C-alpha positions in Angstrom: 14.7 -1.9 62.8 14.8 0.3 65.9 18.1 0.1 67.9 18.4 1.1 71.5 21.2 3.2 73.0 24.1 1.0 73.9 24.9 3.1 76.9 21.6 3.7 78.7 19.8 0.9 76.9 16.5 2.7 77.2 16.2 5.5 74.6 16.1 5.0 70.9 19.5 5.6 69.3 19.9 8.6 66.9 23.6 8.6 66.5 26.6 6.2 66.0 30.1 6.2 67.2 32.4 7.0 64.1 35.0 4.5 65.4 33.1 1.4 66.5 29.6 2.3 65.0 28.0 1.7 68.5 24.6 3.4 68.7 23.8 6.1 71.3 21.0 8.5 72.0 22.5 11.8 73.3 25.6 13.8 74.0 25.6 12.5 77.5 25.7 8.9 76.5 28.3 9.8 73.9 30.7 11.2 76.6 30.1 8.0 78.7 30.9 5.8 75.7 34.1 7.6 75.0 35.3 7.1 78.6 36.2 3.6 77.6 38.5 3.0 74.5 36.6 1.4 71.6 38.0 -0.5 68.6 36.9 -0.1 64.9 34.0 -2.2 63.8 35.1 -5.3 61.8 34.9 -4.8 58.1 32.7 -7.3 56.2 34.5 -8.8 53.3 32.7 -9.1 50.0 32.4 -12.6 48.6 35.0 -13.1 45.9 33.5 -13.5 42.4 34.7 -16.4 40.3 37.3 -15.2 37.8 35.9 -14.3 34.4 37.3 -16.0 31.3 39.8 -13.8 29.5 38.4 -12.9 26.1 40.3 -13.9 23.1 42.5 -11.2 21.5 40.9 -9.2 18.8 41.7 -10.3 15.3 40.9 -9.2 11.9 37.3 -9.3 10.8 36.3 -12.9 10.4 34.1 -14.3 7.7 30.9 -16.1 8.3 30.9 -19.9 8.7 29.2 -20.3 5.4 31.9 -18.1 3.7 34.9 -20.4 4.6 36.5 -19.7 1.2 37.3 -16.1 2.4 35.6 -14.3 -0.5 34.3 -11.6 1.9 37.8 -10.5 2.8 39.3 -7.5 1.2 42.2 -7.9 -1.1 45.4 -5.8 -0.9 44.3 -3.9 -4.0 40.9 -3.1 -2.5 42.5 -2.0 0.8 44.9 0.3 -1.1 41.8 1.9 -2.8 40.2 2.6 0.5 43.4 4.0 2.0 43.8 6.5 -0.9 40.1 7.6 -1.0 39.7 11.2 0.0 36.0 10.6 0.7 36.7 7.7 3.0 39.4 9.6 4.8 37.0 12.5 5.3 34.4 10.2 6.8 37.0 8.6 9.0 37.6 11.9 10.6 34.3 11.4 12.4 35.2 10.0 15.8 31.8 8.1 15.9 32.6 6.1 12.8 36.1 5.1 13.9 34.7 4.1 17.4 32.0 2.0 15.7 34.7 0.3 13.6 36.8 -0.5 16.6 33.9 -1.9 18.5 33.0 -4.1 15.5 36.6 -5.3 15.1 36.9 -6.2 18.8 33.4 -7.6 19.3 32.9 -11.4 19.6 29.5 -11.1 17.8 30.6 -8.9 14.9 27.3 -9.2 13.0 25.3 -8.1 16.0 27.6 -5.1 16.6 27.4 -4.2 12.9 23.6 -4.2 13.0 23.7 -1.8 15.8 26.2 0.4 14.1 24.1 0.6 10.9 21.3 2.3 12.9 23.5 5.4 12.7 22.9 7.1 9.3 26.5 8.5 9.2 28.0 5.0 9.7 25.5 3.4 7.1 26.5 6.2 4.6 30.2 5.4 5.3 29.6 1.7 4.6 27.9 2.4 1.3 30.6 4.8 0.4 33.3 2.2 1.1 31.4 -0.3 -1.0 31.2 2.2 -3.9 35.0 2.9 -3.6 36.0 -0.8 -3.6 36.5 -2.3 -7.0 35.1 -5.7 -7.9 33.1 -5.9 -4.6 29.5 -7.1 -5.1 26.7 -5.2 -3.4 24.5 -7.7 -1.6 20.8 -7.4 -2.5 18.7 -5.9 0.3 16.7 -9.2 0.8 19.9 -11.2 1.1 21.4 -8.6 3.4 18.4 -8.9 5.7 18.8 -12.6 6.0 22.6 -12.5 6.4 22.6 -9.8 9.0 19.9 -11.6 11.0 17.4 -8.7 11.0 14.6 -11.1 11.5 12.3 -9.1 13.8 9.7 -6.7 12.2 11.1 -3.8 14.3 14.6 -4.4 13.2 13.5 -4.7 9.5 11.6 -1.3 9.8 14.6 0.3 11.4 16.9 -1.0 8.6 14.6 0.2 5.8 14.1 3.6 7.5 17.9 4.1 7.5 18.3 3.0 3.9 15.5 5.3 2.8 16.9 8.3 4.6 20.3 8.0 3.0 21.3 10.5 0.4 21.8 8.8 -3.0 25.4 8.8 -4.3 26.3 9.3 -7.9 29.5 8.3 -9.7 31.2 10.7 -12.1 34.0 9.8 -14.5 36.7 12.4 -15.1 40.3 12.4 -16.5 41.5 12.3 -13.0 39.5 9.1 -12.2 36.2 8.3 -10.6 34.6 10.6 -8.0 31.5 10.0 -5.8 29.1 12.9 -5.1 25.9 13.0 -3.1 23.1 13.8 -5.5 22.5 17.4 -4.1 26.2 18.3 -4.5 26.2 16.9 -8.0 23.2 18.9 -9.0 24.7 22.0 -7.3 27.5 21.7 -9.9 24.8 22.3 -12.5 23.7 25.4 -10.5 20.6 23.7 -9.2 19.5 24.7 -5.7 16.7 23.0 -3.7 14.3 24.7 -1.3 12.5 21.7 0.1 10.7 21.4 3.4 9.8 24.1 6.1 11.6 27.4 5.8 13.8 27.9 8.9 17.1 29.3 9.9 19.0 26.1 9.0 17.6 25.9 5.4 18.2 29.7 4.9 21.8 29.3 5.9 22.3 26.4 3.4 20.5 28.1 0.6 22.0 31.5 0.9 25.5 29.9 1.1 24.8 28.0 -2.1 23.6 31.1 -3.9 26.6 33.1 -2.8 28.9 30.3 -3.9 27.3 30.0 -7.3 27.7 33.7 -7.8 31.4 33.5 -7.0 31.9 30.8 -9.5 30.1 32.5 -12.4 28.2 35.8 -11.8 26.8 35.7 -15.4 25.3 32.2 -15.4 21.7 31.6 -14.3 20.8 29.7 -11.1 17.8 27.3 -11.0 15.9 27.1 -7.7 13.4 24.1 -7.3 10.8 24.9 -4.6 8.6 22.4 -2.6 7.8 24.1 0.7 4.9 24.6 3.0 6.4 27.9 4.2 7.8 28.7 7.6 9.7 31.4 9.5 9.3 34.9 7.8 12.7 36.2 8.7 14.4 33.0 7.3 12.4 33.3 4.1 13.3 37.0 3.7 17.0 36.1 4.2 16.7 33.8 1.1 14.6 36.3 -0.8 17.0 39.1 -0.2 20.0 36.9 -1.2 18.1 36.1 -4.5 17.7 39.8 -5.2 21.3 40.6 -4.1 23.3 38.3 -6.3 24.2 39.0 -9.9 23.0 35.8 -11.6 19.3 35.5 -12.6 17.4 33.0 -10.3 14.9 30.9 -12.2 12.3 29.5 -9.8 10.2 26.4 -10.4 7.4 25.1 -8.1 7.1 21.3 -7.8 4.6 20.0 -5.2 3.7 23.2 -3.4 4.9 26.7 -2.7 2.8 28.0 0.3 3.3 31.0 2.5 7.0 32.1 2.4 7.5 29.4 -0.4 5.2 31.5 -2.6 7.2 34.7 -2.1 10.4 32.8 -3.1 8.6 31.5 -6.1 7.4 35.0 -7.1 10.8 36.5 -6.3 12.5 34.8 -9.3 13.8 36.8 -12.2 11.0 38.2 -14.4 10.0 35.7 -17.1 11.8 32.9 -15.3 9.2 31.9 -12.8 7.3 28.6 -13.5 5.4 25.7 -12.0 4.7 22.1 -12.9 1.1 21.3 -13.9 0.0 19.7 -10.6 1.8 22.1 -8.2 -0.1 24.2 -5.7 0.5 27.8 -4.6 -0.9 29.5 -1.5 -0.6 33.0 -0.2 -1.8 34.5 3.1 -0.9 37.2 5.6 1.7 36.4 8.3 0.6 34.8 11.5 2.1 34.7 15.0 1.6 34.8 18.7 2.8 36.8 21.7 2.6 36.6 25.4 3.7 38.7 28.3 2.6 42.2 29.5 0.1 44.2 27.6 2.7 46.6 26.4 4.8 43.8 25.1 1.9 42.2 23.2 1.1 45.7 21.7 4.7 46.0 20.4 4.5 42.5 18.8 1.1 43.3 17.2 2.5 46.5 15.8 5.5 44.6 14.4 3.5 41.9 12.7 1.2 44.6 11.1 4.4 46.3 9.7 5.6 42.9 8.5 2.2 42.3 6.7 2.5 45.6 5.0 6.0 44.9 3.8 5.1 41.5 2.5 2.0 42.9 0.6 4.3 45.4 -1.0 6.8 42.7 -2.2 3.9 40.6 -3.7 2.6 43.7 -5.4 5.9 44.5 -7.0 6.4 41.0 -8.3 2.8 40.3 -9.5 2.0 43.8 -10.9 -1.3 43.7 -8.9 -2.5 46.9 -7.0 -1.8 46.8 -3.4 -5.5 46.8 -2.5 -6.0 43.6 -4.5 -3.0 42.0 -2.7 -4.3 43.0 0.7 -7.7 41.4 -0.1 -6.2 38.3 -1.5 -3.9 37.7 1.4 -6.5 38.3 4.1 -7.1 34.6 4.3 -5.4 31.4 2.8 -5.7 31.7 -1.0 -5.0 28.4 -2.8 -4.2 28.5 -6.5 -3.4 26.0 -9.2 -0.7 26.9 -11.7 -3.1 28.6 -14.2 -4.6 30.8 -11.5 -1.1 31.6 -10.1 -0.1 32.6 -13.7 -3.1 34.9 -14.0 -2.3 36.3 -10.6 1.2 37.1 -11.6 3.1 34.8 -9.2 4.5 32.7 -12.0 5.1 33.3 -15.7 4.7 29.9 -17.3 3.5 26.3 -16.7 6.0 23.6 -17.7 4.7 20.1 -18.4 7.8 18.6 -20.0 11.4 19.6 -21.0 11.6 21.2 -24.4 14.0 19.4 -26.7 16.0 21.5 -29.2 14.4 21.3 -32.7 16.6 20.2 -35.6 17.4 22.9 -38.0 17.4 20.5 -41.0 21.1 21.2 -41.7 23.6 18.4 -41.9 
């Protein structure tokens, strides 16, 4: 809505008095307006909102109406187990988990808040760890859990199942010092088993090289077993793993399960001689490195020269591990070359094909 100047009452107002908020159009009208004292404009009071009911003070986690006997409450013995668990303490160091527990405890709708918290994989892993640590506490079947947590919509059920499927399985180990829970990969690392699964990148290279160096520090004379299922990835990351395999003292036994393509095939071939194998339905693929560049012509020329040097270096590595002449390697890697285990064995990438574990034969002696 257009306002007219309060002084001349003809021109459209462009400014307002900072004291009384009266509109004026120019500096002349502003001076005329200030000749007479003005009072501040009245302040409009906001309508008062009705007072909100004070929420009830937070109490301990309540049981469902159908669980009136209190069987879902933890006993003092179970609480003591959780307090003394090193794994639970380590997980509680995560601020996100403690914040989620506080929100659940202070929420009026605890089940709804719990559903939301379970969408976080770290919190879901903490819950299952707490259940595993707690003696005599029954695990609820998944179907019953869905009904009790009211995950009735298809989207909620899909989200719940995706979280459950993404969790790393935990295994229980008995020892003279008591029970201890490991995630499955940490437990297999104790058996000197390392996994190279998924695309080869800097994160994977960091984890794999750290595991290899750790296993060497534990026992430099005991073999390491590397299971490979990878489509390949970044060349520099793969070479970091490859160089570490050659650097450490233990022999690295490589086994292809699924596929070993691109950099994955170099890691497979880079195992100790005579210790490279594949499962019967595995797939191996080799090819020359690929990449892209953009920028000035001189920059593109530098990148092209570098990738040609990289191709020459990789060809030399394949030649040294397969025993093939360099010319044969260059021709084979000019395009994607897929091989089954038998063809890979003939090419020299692997030494054997394993269909099942060999059981030790009985010597016949009592």
